[in-house]
N, CA, C and O atoms as CSV, one atom per row, in Angstrom:
chain,resi,resn,atom,element,x,y,z
A,1,MET,N,N,0.857,-1.179,0.000
A,1,MET,CA,C,0.000,0.000,0.000
A,1,MET,C,C,0.899,1.236,0.000
A,1,MET,O,O,1.805,1.352,0.825
A,2,ASP,N,N,0.648,2.140,-0.912
A,2,ASP,CA,C,1.495,3.320,-0.990
A,2,ASP,C,C,0.965,4.455,-0.106
A,2,ASP,O,O,-0.106,4.352,0.492
A,3,LEU,N,N,1.729,5.515,-0.044
A,3,LEU,CA,C,1.402,6.646,0.822
A,3,LEU,C,C,0.080,7.309,0.451
A,3,LEU,O,O,-0.691,7.686,1.334
A,4,ASP,N,N,-0.193,7.456,-0.852
A,4,ASP,CA,C,-1.458,8.066,-1.288
A,4,ASP,C,C,-2.650,7.233,-0.832
A,4,ASP,O,O,-3.656,7.779,-0.378
A,5,GLN,N,N,-2.540,5.924,-0.950
A,5,GLN,CA,C,-3.618,5.024,-0.530
A,5,GLN,C,C,-3.859,5.151,0.971
A,5,GLN,O,O,-5.005,5.248,1.409
A,6,ARG,N,N,-2.785,5.152,1.760
A,6,ARG,CA,C,-2.940,5.268,3.219
A,6,ARG,C,C,-3.564,6.609,3.610
A,6,ARG,O,O,-4.427,6.661,4.486
A,7,ALA,N,N,-3.135,7.674,2.971
A,7,ALA,CA,C,-3.687,9.000,3.278
A,7,ALA,C,C,-5.172,9.061,2.923
A,7,ALA,O,O,-5.971,9.613,3.679
A,8,ALA,N,N,-5.537,8.496,1.780
A,8,ALA,CA,C,-6.942,8.500,1.360
A,8,ALA,C,C,-7.787,7.684,2.333
A,8,ALA,O,O,-8.864,8.127,2.734
A,9,GLU,N,N,-7.319,6.510,2.713
A,9,GLU,CA,C,-8.085,5.682,3.650
A,9,GLU,C,C,-8.248,6.367,4.996
A,9,GLU,O,O,-9.303,6.258,5.621
A,10,ARG,N,N,-7.233,7.062,5.444
A,10,ARG,CA,C,-7.328,7.817,6.699
A,10,ARG,C,C,-8.386,8.921,6.578
A,10,ARG,O,O,-9.181,9.124,7.496
A,11,ALA,N,N,-8.394,9.622,5.463
A,11,ALA,CA,C,-9.378,10.691,5.246
A,11,ALA,C,C,-10.797,10.129,5.222
A,11,ALA,O,O,-11.709,10.725,5.795
A,12,PHE,N,N,-10.989,8.988,4.565
A,12,PHE,CA,C,-12.324,8.396,4.494
A,12,PHE,C,C,-12.780,7.871,5.855
A,12,PHE,O,O,-13.970,7.928,6.167
A,13,ARG,N,N,-11.853,7.362,6.669
A,13,ARG,CA,C,-12.231,6.941,8.026
A,13,ARG,C,C,-12.689,8.140,8.846
A,13,ARG,O,O,-13.612,8.028,9.652
A,14,LYS,N,N,-12.050,9.277,8.642
A,14,LYS,CA,C,-12.372,10.473,9.434
A,14,LYS,C,C,-13.631,11.186,8.924
A,14,LYS,O,O,-14.505,11.533,9.718
A,15,TRP,N,N,-13.729,11.406,7.607
A,15,TRP,CA,C,-14.812,12.237,7.064
A,15,TRP,C,C,-15.845,11.454,6.256
A,15,TRP,O,O,-16.903,11.994,5.932
A,16,GLY,N,N,-15.568,10.223,5.931
A,16,GLY,CA,C,-16.479,9.446,5.103
A,16,GLY,C,C,-17.758,9.069,5.840
A,16,GLY,O,O,-17.755,8.862,7.054
A,17,LYS,N,N,-18.822,8.986,5.105
A,17,LYS,CA,C,-20.132,8.568,5.624
A,17,LYS,C,C,-20.472,7.196,5.052
A,17,LYS,O,O,-20.158,6.893,3.901
A,18,ALA,N,N,-21.116,6.376,5.871
A,18,ALA,CA,C,-21.512,5.036,5.421
A,18,ALA,C,C,-22.496,5.146,4.268
A,18,ALA,O,O,-23.445,5.928,4.313
A,19,ALA,N,N,-22.253,4.347,3.234
A,19,ALA,CA,C,-23.087,4.370,2.037
A,19,ALA,C,C,-23.112,2.975,1.424
A,19,ALA,O,O,-22.425,2.061,1.879
A,20,THR,N,N,-23.920,2.841,0.382
A,20,THR,CA,C,-23.997,1.605,-0.385
A,20,THR,C,C,-23.768,1.952,-1.846
A,20,THR,O,O,-24.337,2.909,-2.370
A,21,TYR,N,N,-22.923,1.157,-2.495
A,21,TYR,CA,C,-22.595,1.379,-3.899
A,21,TYR,C,C,-23.152,0.222,-4.727
A,21,TYR,O,O,-22.837,-0.942,-4.479
A,22,ASN,N,N,-23.979,0.555,-5.706
A,22,ASN,CA,C,-24.526,-0.438,-6.628
A,22,ASN,C,C,-23.984,-0.077,-8.001
A,22,ASN,O,O,-24.295,0.991,-8.529
A,23,ASN,N,N,-23.171,-0.961,-8.589
A,23,ASN,CA,C,-22.507,-0.609,-9.844
A,23,ASN,C,C,-23.405,-0.694,-11.074
A,23,ASN,O,O,-22.961,-0.386,-12.180
A,24,GLY,N,N,-24.661,-1.108,-10.900
A,24,GLY,CA,C,-25.600,-1.131,-12.018
A,24,GLY,C,C,-25.567,-2.390,-12.850
A,24,GLY,O,O,-26.292,-2.492,-13.840
A,25,SER,N,N,-24.732,-3.368,-12.470
A,25,SER,CA,C,-24.622,-4.591,-13.269
A,25,SER,C,C,-25.473,-5.728,-12.720
A,25,SER,O,O,-25.469,-6.824,-13.279
A,26,GLY,N,N,-26.201,-5.486,-11.635
A,26,GLY,CA,C,-27.004,-6.532,-11.024
A,26,GLY,C,C,-26.286,-7.254,-9.896
A,26,GLY,O,O,-26.874,-8.117,-9.244
A,27,ALA,N,N,-25.028,-6.916,-9.654
A,27,ALA,CA,C,-24.267,-7.514,-8.556
A,27,ALA,C,C,-24.795,-6.983,-7.222
A,27,ALA,O,O,-25.500,-5.975,-7.176
A,28,GLU,N,N,-24.447,-7.667,-6.157
A,28,GLU,CA,C,-24.850,-7.224,-4.820
A,28,GLU,C,C,-24.262,-5.846,-4.521
A,28,GLU,O,O,-23.112,-5.581,-4.873
A,29,PRO,N,N,-25.026,-4.971,-3.881
A,29,PRO,CA,C,-24.493,-3.666,-3.481
A,29,PRO,C,C,-23.321,-3.830,-2.514
A,29,PRO,O,O,-23.255,-4.805,-1.764
A,30,ILE,N,N,-22.412,-2.881,-2.539
A,30,ILE,CA,C,-21.205,-2.900,-1.717
A,30,ILE,C,C,-21.312,-1.819,-0.653
A,30,ILE,O,O,-21.626,-0.670,-0.965
A,31,ASP,N,N,-21.052,-2.176,0.604
A,31,ASP,CA,C,-20.961,-1.178,1.667
A,31,ASP,C,C,-19.646,-0.435,1.506
A,31,ASP,O,O,-18.600,-1.047,1.290
A,32,CYS,N,N,-19.701,0.880,1.611
A,32,CYS,CA,C,-18.505,1.691,1.422
A,32,CYS,C,C,-18.651,2.984,2.219
A,32,CYS,O,O,-19.653,3.203,2.900
A,33,LYS,N,N,-17.648,3.818,2.120
A,33,LYS,CA,C,-17.711,5.162,2.695
A,33,LYS,C,C,-17.574,6.154,1.550
A,33,LYS,O,O,-16.819,5.932,0.604
A,34,VAL,N,N,-18.314,7.246,1.650
A,34,VAL,CA,C,-18.213,8.303,0.645
A,34,VAL,C,C,-18.033,9.643,1.349
A,34,VAL,O,O,-18.441,9.827,2.495
A,35,ILE,N,N,-17.421,10.553,0.642
A,35,ILE,CA,C,-17.307,11.928,1.121
A,35,ILE,C,C,-18.182,12.778,0.220
A,35,ILE,O,O,-17.987,12.825,-0.994
A,36,LEU,N,N,-19.149,13.448,0.829
A,36,LEU,CA,C,-20.114,14.295,0.127
A,36,LEU,C,C,-19.576,15.712,0.047
A,36,LEU,O,O,-19.072,16.255,1.031
A,37,ASP,N,N,-19.687,16.298,-1.117
A,37,ASP,CA,C,-19.277,17.679,-1.310
A,37,ASP,C,C,-20.337,18.353,-2.159
A,37,ASP,O,O,-20.695,17.850,-3.224
A,38,GLN,N,N,-20.838,19.474,-1.701
A,38,GLN,CA,C,-21.823,20.223,-2.474
A,38,GLN,C,C,-21.169,21.495,-2.971
A,38,GLN,O,O,-20.732,22.338,-2.188
A,39,GLU,N,N,-21.111,21.614,-4.264
A,39,GLU,CA,C,-20.486,22.754,-4.916
A,39,GLU,C,C,-21.556,23.615,-5.581
A,39,GLU,O,O,-22.715,23.220,-5.701
A,40,ILE,N,N,-21.141,24.774,-5.999
A,40,ILE,CA,C,-22.028,25.657,-6.751
A,40,ILE,C,C,-21.297,26.054,-8.023
A,40,ILE,O,O,-20.189,26.588,-7.980
A,41,ASP,N,N,-21.936,25.784,-9.158
A,41,ASP,CA,C,-21.395,26.245,-10.436
A,41,ASP,C,C,-21.921,27.651,-10.681
A,41,ASP,O,O,-23.128,27.883,-10.625
A,42,ASP,N,N,-21.037,28.573,-10.948
A,42,ASP,CA,C,-21.429,29.938,-11.267
A,42,ASP,C,C,-21.213,30.186,-12.751
A,42,ASP,O,O,-20.144,29.899,-13.291
A,43,PHE,N,N,-22.223,30.715,-13.394
A,43,PHE,CA,C,-22.114,31.101,-14.793
A,43,PHE,C,C,-22.409,32.585,-14.838
A,43,PHE,O,O,-23.399,33.039,-14.264
A,44,ASP,N,N,-21.565,33.345,-15.513
A,44,ASP,CA,C,-21.714,34.784,-15.476
A,44,ASP,C,C,-21.598,35.376,-16.877
A,44,ASP,O,O,-20.499,35.671,-17.346
A,45,ASP,N,N,-22.730,35.545,-17.533
A,45,ASP,CA,C,-22.807,36.230,-18.817
A,45,ASP,C,C,-23.843,37.333,-18.663
A,45,ASP,O,O,-24.954,37.254,-19.186
A,46,GLU,N,N,-23.451,38.337,-17.947
A,46,GLU,CA,C,-24.309,39.471,-17.622
A,46,GLU,C,C,-25.410,39.102,-16.637
A,46,GLU,O,O,-25.953,39.984,-15.971
A,47,GLU,N,N,-25.746,37.842,-16.529
A,47,GLU,CA,C,-26.689,37.383,-15.519
A,47,GLU,C,C,-25.965,36.348,-14.680
A,47,GLU,O,O,-25.189,35.543,-15.195
A,48,ARG,N,N,-26.219,36.377,-13.428
A,48,ARG,CA,C,-25.566,35.424,-12.530
A,48,ARG,C,C,-26.521,34.261,-12.279
A,48,ARG,O,O,-27.635,34.453,-11.791
A,49,VAL,N,N,-26.076,33.067,-12.615
A,49,VAL,CA,C,-26.859,31.861,-12.392
A,49,VAL,C,C,-26.066,30.962,-11.461
A,49,VAL,O,O,-24.887,30.699,-11.700
A,50,ARG,N,N,-26.702,30.495,-10.414
A,50,ARG,CA,C,-26.043,29.591,-9.473
A,50,ARG,C,C,-26.737,28.241,-9.542
A,50,ARG,O,O,-27.940,28.128,-9.309
A,51,VAL,N,N,-25.959,27.230,-9.865
A,51,VAL,CA,C,-26.492,25.885,-10.031
A,51,VAL,C,C,-25.842,24.974,-8.991
A,51,VAL,O,O,-24.627,24.779,-9.024
A,52,PRO,N,N,-26.625,24.413,-8.070
A,52,PRO,CA,C,-26.035,23.500,-7.088
A,52,PRO,C,C,-25.591,22.194,-7.751
A,52,PRO,O,O,-26.218,21.711,-8.695
A,53,ARG,N,N,-24.504,21.643,-7.236
A,53,ARG,CA,C,-23.962,20.405,-7.781
A,53,ARG,C,C,-23.527,19.528,-6.615
A,53,ARG,O,O,-22.855,19.999,-5.697
A,54,VAL,N,N,-23.906,18.258,-6.649
A,54,VAL,CA,C,-23.522,17.309,-5.613
A,54,VAL,C,C,-22.433,16.405,-6.163
A,54,VAL,O,O,-22.581,15.816,-7.233
A,55,GLU,N,N,-21.321,16.297,-5.411
A,55,GLU,CA,C,-20.221,15.431,-5.790
A,55,GLU,C,C,-19.983,14.425,-4.679
A,55,GLU,O,O,-20.107,14.751,-3.499
A,56,LEU,N,N,-19.642,13.208,-5.056
A,56,LEU,CA,C,-19.305,12.164,-4.097
A,56,LEU,C,C,-17.930,11.618,-4.457
A,56,LEU,O,O,-17.617,11.421,-5.631
A,57,SER,N,N,-17.114,11.377,-3.438
A,57,SER,CA,C,-15.810,10.746,-3.618
A,57,SER,C,C,-15.860,9.360,-3.009
A,57,SER,O,O,-16.422,9.172,-1.929
A,58,LEU,N,N,-15.277,8.389,-3.694
A,58,LEU,CA,C,-15.271,6.991,-3.255
A,58,LEU,C,C,-13.869,6.423,-3.374
A,58,LEU,O,O,-13.093,6.838,-4.235
A,59,LEU,N,N,-13.541,5.458,-2.494
A,59,LEU,CA,C,-12.259,4.771,-2.561
A,59,LEU,C,C,-12.325,3.663,-3.614
A,59,LEU,O,O,-13.225,2.823,-3.576
A,60,VAL,N,N,-11.401,3.658,-4.530
A,60,VAL,CA,C,-11.345,2.623,-5.559
A,60,VAL,C,C,-11.190,1.253,-4.905
A,60,VAL,O,O,-11.749,0.272,-5.396
A,61,SER,N,N,-10.439,1.170,-3.802
A,61,SER,CA,C,-10.220,-0.117,-3.134
A,61,SER,C,C,-11.515,-0.705,-2.572
A,61,SER,O,O,-11.594,-1.914,-2.350
A,62,GLU,N,N,-12.525,0.126,-2.342
A,62,GLU,CA,C,-13.808,-0.358,-1.833
A,62,GLU,C,C,-14.791,-0.698,-2.948
A,62,GLU,O,O,-15.503,-1.698,-2.860
A,63,VAL,N,N,-14.836,0.119,-3.990
A,63,VAL,CA,C,-15.897,-0.031,-4.993
A,63,VAL,C,C,-15.411,-0.520,-6.343
A,63,VAL,O,O,-16.229,-0.915,-7.174
A,64,GLY,N,N,-14.126,-0.510,-6.589
A,64,GLY,CA,C,-13.598,-0.987,-7.867
A,64,GLY,C,C,-13.656,0.069,-8.951
A,64,GLY,O,O,-13.640,1.270,-8.681
A,65,ALA,N,N,-13.725,-0.402,-10.174
A,65,ALA,CA,C,-13.682,0.475,-11.340
A,65,ALA,C,C,-14.950,1.311,-11.465
A,65,ALA,O,O,-16.029,0.909,-11.032
A,66,TYR,N,N,-14.790,2.466,-12.060
A,66,TYR,CA,C,-15.904,3.385,-12.313
A,66,TYR,C,C,-16.917,2.745,-13.253
A,66,TYR,O,O,-16.549,2.058,-14.206
A,67,ASN,N,N,-18.196,2.980,-12.975
A,67,ASN,CA,C,-19.268,2.521,-13.849
A,67,ASN,C,C,-20.297,3.643,-13.956
A,67,ASN,O,O,-20.788,4.139,-12.942
A,68,SER,N,N,-20.617,4.036,-15.170
A,68,SER,CA,C,-21.535,5.165,-15.378
A,68,SER,C,C,-22.975,4.843,-15.003
A,68,SER,O,O,-23.796,5.757,-14.922
A,69,ASP,N,N,-23.313,3.565,-14.770
A,69,ASP,CA,C,-24.676,3.189,-14.379
A,69,ASP,C,C,-24.829,3.039,-12.868
A,69,ASP,O,O,-25.856,2.551,-12.395
A,70,ALA,N,N,-23.835,3.448,-12.122
A,70,ALA,CA,C,-23.827,3.244,-10.675
A,70,ALA,C,C,-24.860,4.110,-9.965
A,70,ALA,O,O,-25.218,5.197,-10.418
A,71,VAL,N,N,-25.324,3.582,-8.831
A,71,VAL,CA,C,-26.208,4.313,-7.931
A,71,VAL,C,C,-25.602,4.207,-6.534
A,71,VAL,O,O,-25.244,3.119,-6.082
A,72,ILE,N,N,-25.492,5.338,-5.862
A,72,ILE,CA,C,-24.915,5.387,-4.528
A,72,ILE,C,C,-26.003,5.826,-3.567
A,72,ILE,O,O,-26.648,6.852,-3.783
A,73,THR,N,N,-26.214,5.054,-2.503
A,73,THR,CA,C,-27.227,5.391,-1.503
A,73,THR,C,C,-26.515,5.895,-0.267
A,73,THR,O,O,-25.684,5.199,0.316
A,74,LEU,N,N,-26.847,7.111,0.125
A,74,LEU,CA,C,-26.229,7.773,1.271
A,74,LEU,C,C,-27.331,8.403,2.109
A,74,LEU,O,O,-28.082,9.244,1.617
A,75,GLY,N,N,-27.430,8.006,3.360
A,75,GLY,CA,C,-28.441,8.582,4.247
A,75,GLY,C,C,-29.853,8.377,3.747
A,75,GLY,O,O,-30.714,9.232,3.957
A,76,GLY,N,N,-30.112,7.245,3.083
A,76,GLY,CA,C,-31.445,6.949,2.573
A,76,GLY,C,C,-31.778,7.626,1.252
A,76,GLY,O,O,-32.884,7.454,0.739
A,77,VAL,N,N,-30.848,8.392,0.690
A,77,VAL,CA,C,-31.065,9.085,-0.582
A,77,VAL,C,C,-30.250,8.382,-1.663
A,77,VAL,O,O,-29.058,8.132,-1.485
A,78,GLU,N,N,-30.897,8.064,-2.784
A,78,GLU,CA,C,-30.203,7.449,-3.913
A,78,GLU,C,C,-29.677,8.533,-4.843
A,78,GLU,O,O,-30.403,9.446,-5.236
A,79,TYR,N,N,-28.407,8.411,-5.183
A,79,TYR,CA,C,-27.754,9.334,-6.107
A,79,TYR,C,C,-27.324,8.554,-7.343
A,79,TYR,O,O,-26.557,7.598,-7.237
A,80,LYS,N,N,-27.811,8.954,-8.510
A,80,LYS,CA,C,-27.408,8.338,-9.773
A,80,LYS,C,C,-26.155,9.039,-10.276
A,80,LYS,O,O,-26.111,10.267,-10.350
A,81,VAL,N,N,-25.143,8.263,-10.620
A,81,VAL,CA,C,-23.899,8.842,-11.130
A,81,VAL,C,C,-24.171,9.498,-12.476
A,81,VAL,O,O,-24.715,8.879,-13.391
A,82,ARG,N,N,-23.784,10.748,-12.574
A,82,ARG,CA,C,-23.959,11.485,-13.831
A,82,ARG,C,C,-22.680,11.438,-14.659
A,82,ARG,O,O,-22.717,11.099,-15.842
A,83,LYS,N,N,-21.537,11.781,-14.037
A,83,LYS,CA,C,-20.264,11.710,-14.765
A,83,LYS,C,C,-19.099,11.685,-13.791
A,83,LYS,O,O,-19.194,12.167,-12.662
A,84,ARG,N,N,-18.012,11.117,-14.252
A,84,ARG,CA,C,-16.786,11.073,-13.449
A,84,ARG,C,C,-16.048,12.392,-13.618
A,84,ARG,O,O,-15.855,12.872,-14.735
A,85,LEU,N,N,-15.639,12.970,-12.493
A,85,LEU,CA,C,-14.916,14.233,-12.518
A,85,LEU,C,C,-13.409,14.024,-12.366
A,85,LEU,O,O,-12.613,14.781,-12.923
A,86,ALA,N,N,-13.023,12.994,-11.610
A,86,ALA,CA,C,-11.598,12.731,-11.373
A,86,ALA,C,C,-11.411,11.283,-10.966
A,86,ALA,O,O,-12.292,10.671,-10.362
A,87,ASP,N,N,-10.243,10.742,-11.308
A,87,ASP,CA,C,-9.884,9.375,-10.919
A,87,ASP,C,C,-8.369,9.291,-10.918
A,87,ASP,O,O,-7.736,9.319,-11.974
A,88,ASP,N,N,-7.787,9.187,-9.723
A,88,ASP,CA,C,-6.330,9.096,-9.632
A,88,ASP,C,C,-5.856,7.675,-9.338
A,88,ASP,O,O,-4.683,7.460,-9.031
A,89,GLY,N,N,-6.770,6.703,-9.433
A,89,GLY,CA,C,-6.436,5.329,-9.149
A,89,GLY,C,C,-6.623,4.952,-7.690
A,89,GLY,O,O,-6.622,3.769,-7.350
A,90,VAL,N,N,-6.784,5.939,-6.830
A,90,VAL,CA,C,-7.003,5.717,-5.397
A,90,VAL,C,C,-8.421,6.149,-5.022
A,90,VAL,O,O,-9.127,5.432,-4.313
A,91,VAL,N,N,-8.826,7.311,-5.496
A,91,VAL,CA,C,-10.150,7.880,-5.219
A,91,VAL,C,C,-10.737,8.326,-6.539
A,91,VAL,O,O,-10.045,8.920,-7.365
A,92,TRP,N,N,-12.021,8.038,-6.740
A,92,TRP,CA,C,-12.684,8.682,-7.854
A,92,TRP,C,C,-13.816,9.547,-7.336
A,92,TRP,O,O,-14.497,9.218,-6.364
A,93,ARG,N,N,-13.989,10.671,-8.027
A,93,ARG,CA,C,-14.995,11.665,-7.653
A,93,ARG,C,C,-15.970,11.787,-8.802
A,93,ARG,O,O,-15.582,11.903,-9.964
A,94,VAL,N,N,-17.262,11.758,-8.449
A,94,VAL,CA,C,-18.303,11.814,-9.469
A,94,VAL,C,C,-19.317,12.905,-9.161
A,94,VAL,O,O,-19.542,13.264,-8.006
A,95,GLN,N,N,-19.914,13.416,-10.211
A,95,GLN,CA,C,-21.065,14.302,-10.066
A,95,GLN,C,C,-22.290,13.407,-10.134
A,95,GLN,O,O,-22.363,12.502,-10.964
A,96,VAL,N,N,-23.249,13.666,-9.256
A,96,VAL,CA,C,-24.450,12.811,-9.184
A,96,VAL,C,C,-25.701,13.651,-9.299
A,96,VAL,O,O,-25.701,14.850,-9.020
A,97,ASP,N,N,-26.785,12.981,-9.725
A,97,ASP,CA,C,-28.115,13.586,-9.702
A,97,ASP,C,C,-28.740,13.168,-8.379
A,97,ASP,O,O,-28.677,11.997,-8.003
A,98,GLY,N,N,-29.327,14.095,-7.688
A,98,GLY,CA,C,-29.950,13.692,-6.439
A,98,GLY,C,C,-30.560,14.779,-5.691
A,98,GLY,O,O,-31.117,14.553,-4.617
């Protein structure tokens, strides 16, 4: 296990929330931890529009490879994966509908 992996696992133990990951293939859901981040996209073309965006980060070691059909359940709320924002091989971060 490398330093990045250990640091990520430590962060998820501290800030991660219990969740369930369903990769959309019909396999059994996986218990995991996710870090929730709510961002705001600002668009400014003479009018200011603020669009809320929900992002979830997951440990690759817990959930495996990214799947665009995935559904993540956190706190009783189902989040459908919309798109992958980042993947460094240790953590992947996705934008979700929810």
